[in-house]
Structure formats: C-alpha cells, structure tokens
C-alpha positions in Angstrom: -4.5 -10.7 -14.5 -3.5 -7.7 -12.5 -5.0 -7.3 -9.0 -4.8 -4.5 -6.5 -4.9 -4.9 -2.7 -5.9 -1.7 -0.9 -4.6 -2.2 2.6 -7.1 -0.6 5.0 -6.4 -2.6 8.2 -5.0 0.1 10.3 -6.8 1.6 13.4 -5.3 5.0 13.1 -4.1 5.4 16.7 -1.7 8.2 15.7 -4.6 10.2 14.2 -5.8 11.2 17.7 -9.4 11.0 19.1 -11.4 9.8 16.2 -14.4 7.4 16.1 -13.2 5.5 13.1 -10.0 4.2 11.4 -8.1 6.9 9.6 -8.8 5.5 6.1 -12.5 6.3 6.6 -12.0 9.9 7.6 -13.0 12.7 5.1 -10.5 14.2 2.8 -12.3 17.1 1.1 -15.7 15.8 0.2 -14.9 12.1 0.2 -13.3 9.5 2.5 -9.6 9.1 2.1 -9.8 5.5 0.9 -12.3 6.5 -1.9 -9.7 8.9 -3.3 -7.2 6.1 -3.3 -9.5 3.6 -5.0 -10.4 6.1 -7.7 -6.8 6.3 -8.9 -6.8 2.5 -9.5 -10.2 2.5 -11.1 -8.8 4.9 -13.7 -6.2 2.4 -14.8 -7.5 0.1 -17.6 -4.8 -2.6 -16.9 -6.3 -3.4 -13.5 -8.8 -6.3 -13.4 -9.9 -6.4 -9.7 -9.5 -4.2 -6.7 -9.6 -5.8 -3.3 -10.1 -3.7 -0.2 -9.0 -5.4 3.0 -10.2 -3.9 6.2 -11.2 -4.9 9.8 -14.2 -7.2 10.0 -16.3 -4.7 11.9 -15.8 -2.1 9.2 -16.6 -4.2 6.1 -20.3 -3.2 6.0 -19.4 0.5 6.4 -16.8 0.2 3.6 -19.2 -1.4 1.2 -21.9 1.2 2.0 -19.3 4.0 1.5 -18.2 2.5 -1.8 -21.8 2.3 -3.1 -22.3 5.9 -2.1 -19.3 7.5 -3.7 -18.4 5.3 -6.7 -20.7 4.8 -9.7 -19.0 1.6 -11.0 -18.2 -1.0 -8.4 -18.0 -4.0 -10.6 -14.2 -4.4 -10.1 -14.3 -3.9 -6.3 -14.3 -6.6 -3.6 -14.2 -6.0 0.1 -12.9 -8.7 2.5 -11.4 -9.0 5.9 -7.8 -8.1 6.5 -5.4 -9.8 8.9 -3.7 -9.0 12.2 -0.5 -7.8 10.4 0.4 -6.4 7.1 1.8 -9.7 6.0 -1.3 -11.6 7.0 -3.5 -9.0 5.3 -1.6 -9.3 2.0 -1.8 -13.1 2.2 -5.5 -13.0 2.9 -6.0 -11.2 -0.4 -3.7 -13.6 -2.3 -5.6 -16.6 -0.9 -8.9 -15.0 -1.8 -7.6 -14.6 -5.4 -6.4 -18.2 -5.5 -9.7 -19.5 -4.2 -12.0 -17.4 -6.5 -10.0 -17.1 -9.7 -7.0 -19.3 -9.5 -3.4 -18.0 -9.9 -1.6 -18.0 -13.2 2.2 -17.7 -13.5 2.1 -14.1 -14.8 -0.6 -12.7 -12.4 0.4 -9.5 -10.6 -0.6 -8.1 -7.3 -0.3 -4.3 -6.5 -0.3 -3.6 -2.8 -1.1 -0.1 -1.7 -1.9 1.8 1.5 -5.5 3.0 1.7 -4.2 6.2 3.2 -2.0 7.2 0.2 -4.6 8.9 -1.9 -2.2 10.8 -4.2 -0.6 7.9 -6.1 -0.6 8.7 -9.8 -1.0 6.8 -13.0 2.7 6.8 -13.9 3.6 5.2 -10.6 0.9 2.5 -11.1 1.9 1.8 -14.7 5.6 1.5 -13.8 4.7 -0.9 -10.9 2.8 -3.1 -13.3 5.5 -3.1 -16.0 8.4 -3.8 -13.6 6.5 -6.4 -11.5 5.9 -8.4 -14.7 9.6 -8.1 -15.6 11.3 -8.5 -12.2 8.7 -10.1 -9.9 9.0 -7.6 -7.1 8.9 -3.8 -7.1 9.1 -1.1 -4.4 8.1 2.6 -4.9 10.7 4.9 -3.3 11.9 8.5 -3.3 15.5 9.6 -2.6 16.2 10.7 1.0 16.6 14.4 1.2 17.6 14.6 4.9 20.7 13.0 6.4 19.6 9.6 7.9 21.1 8.8 11.3 21.2 5.4 12.9 21.0 4.6 16.6 21.2 1.1 18.0 20.0 2.0 21.5 17.8 5.1 20.8 20.0 7.3 23.0 23.2 7.9 21.0 24.2 8.0 17.3 25.8 4.8 16.1 26.0 5.4 12.3 25.4 7.9 9.5 24.8 6.0 6.3 25.7 7.6 2.9 22.7 9.6 2.0 23.1 8.9 -1.7 22.3 5.3 -1.0 19.2 6.0 1.1 15.6 6.1 0.0 12.3 6.5 1.6 9.8 3.7 1.0 6.3 4.4 -0.3 3.7 2.2 -1.9 2.6 0.7 -4.2 4.7 -2.5 -3.7 3.9 -4.9 -6.5 4.7 -8.6 -7.0 4.2 -11.7 -9.1 1.6 -13.4 -6.9 3.1 -16.9 -7.0 6.5 -15.6 -6.2 5.1 -13.5 -3.3 3.3 -16.4 -1.8 6.3 -18.7 -2.1 8.6 -16.1 -0.4 6.1 -15.6 2.5 5.8 -19.4 3.0 9.6 -19.8 3.1 10.0 -17.3 6.0 11.2 -18.6 9.3 9.4 -17.6 12.5 12.4 -15.4 13.4 12.2 -13.7 10.0 8.5 -13.1 10.4 9.1 -11.3 13.6 11.4 -8.6 12.0 9.2 -8.3 8.8 8.0 -4.7 8.3 6.7 -5.0 4.7 6.5 -7.4 1.8 9.6 -6.2 0.0 11.7 -6.9 3.1 10.7 -10.6 2.8 12.2 -10.6 -0.7 15.4 -9.0 0.6 15.7 -11.5 3.4 15.5 -14.3 0.8 18.1 -12.7 -1.4 15.6 -11.8 -4.1 15.9 -8.8 -6.4 13.5 -5.9 -5.8 13.3 -3.4 -8.6 12.7 0.3 -7.8 10.0 2.7 -9.1 10.5 6.4 -8.6 7.7 7.7 -6.3 6.6 11.3 -5.7 7.1 13.6 -2.7 3.3 14.2 -2.6 2.5 10.5 -2.5 2.3 10.8 1.2 0.8 8.5 3.8 -1.9 10.1 6.0 -1.0 9.0 9.5 -1.4 12.1 11.7 -3.7 15.1 11.9 -0.9 17.2 10.4 -0.8 14.8 7.4 -4.5 15.2 6.9 -4.3 19.0 7.0 -1.4 18.8 4.4 -3.5 16.5 2.2 -6.4 18.8 2.3 -4.1 21.6 1.2 -2.8 19.5 -1.7 -6.3 18.5 -2.7 -7.5 22.2 -2.6 -4.6 23.3 -4.8 -5.4 20.6 -7.3 -9.0 21.5 -7.3 -8.2 25.2 -8.0 -5.9 24.2 -10.8 
C-alpha cells in the first residue's frame, strides 16, 4: 500500500502574530493544509492519507476537513510528535498497528504548508521509493551557497553545480525507514534535520526527484502573500 503523512506539527512562530498554527491559515478561500491534501486525494495510487498535528488541534483539523472536503474516507487525523522524526514515526507506528506493514509498503512524507506539489512529483516519488527505498525532492541551487562555521566569517563556498535545495515530498519504504530510524545513535538523532539525512548518516542511497520552484513552503507572511499570488494566477488561467 501507499500511504501519505501530511506533517502539520509546526506552530508557525515565524508567521508572526497569529492565533493558530500556520497550516490552518487561509490561502485563498481554503486553509493551507486543505489545498495540500487535495493534491494527494487526486492521486489514485494513494491508499491512505494521515494528517499529523498537535493534539490540541486534532478536533479543529477534523472539523475543517469535513467542511472543505467531500470525500474523507481515505483521511486519518492523529497526533504528531515533538520533532519531525517523532512525528513521522508516530505515523508509521499507527500504520503498523492498524494495517500491518508489508515489505513493499511506501510512505510519502510531505509538509502541510507546501500546497503546490503536483502530480508529477507525487508519481515520481512513488515510483522511485518503490525502486530505491528512499527519495528526496530537490531543485538545483540557483544562488551561490556559502558556508560559515562560526556565523561570522565565510569558511567555504561549495561548487554550486553540486548543490540542491531540499523540498518535500520525501518518500520511503516503510520497513526500511523504521529500521534506519531505530539504528540511529543518540548523537545522530541530535543532528537529524530530516528523514533523508538519517539515510545518509547510515550510508544508504537516496534517489532524487526533480521538484518545482513554485513548490514552496509557506513559513513567513511573505511566503503567504506569494502563495496567494500564485493561487490567483492559477485561478485566472
């Protein structure tokens, strides 16, 4: 089976003075996370969609889903974790408990606040996750990337042709993902920024899927304004 985890655990502190996490803010006429879920509901290869959010927002999320989506039969809402890794694992453990995990089961993990993911990206994630076991969605870096070890002075300028900007989805064979997470040392867990890094730390291959420039993550008010512009342009087209 192919599952999706919509990661909606963030509190949106960089969004400014809002009374709710950023994933629940309006984008056009619908909340951001509803736009995101709609893209995965369109894909016929996906069996279940799990939204993981803070415990205090579960009821709100369920009410919002019922309000905006006509078919909710594939959707499950559960509590996320205190970190990205814990949230992803919570979803995997839920799948294991409720459905069992087969050798070829796939999990697609995606930010709730990336509403412009398209079907090509989703299809390629599914295809490559089945083939390679781990996939990251990326776009080539267009600006020169500089590195500073102390935050005060430049220590390195990597070759730009080798640099990419990470997006989501990130997709995995579920059994392989859980095994990799379970093998991490405490020190490795401390430096973990996302699931693909866990695979890199363990020397596992992570295949790449070409993302899109407009597959942006809505983190700040500027991102939200830009996203409303993108949505308005698509509506006009």
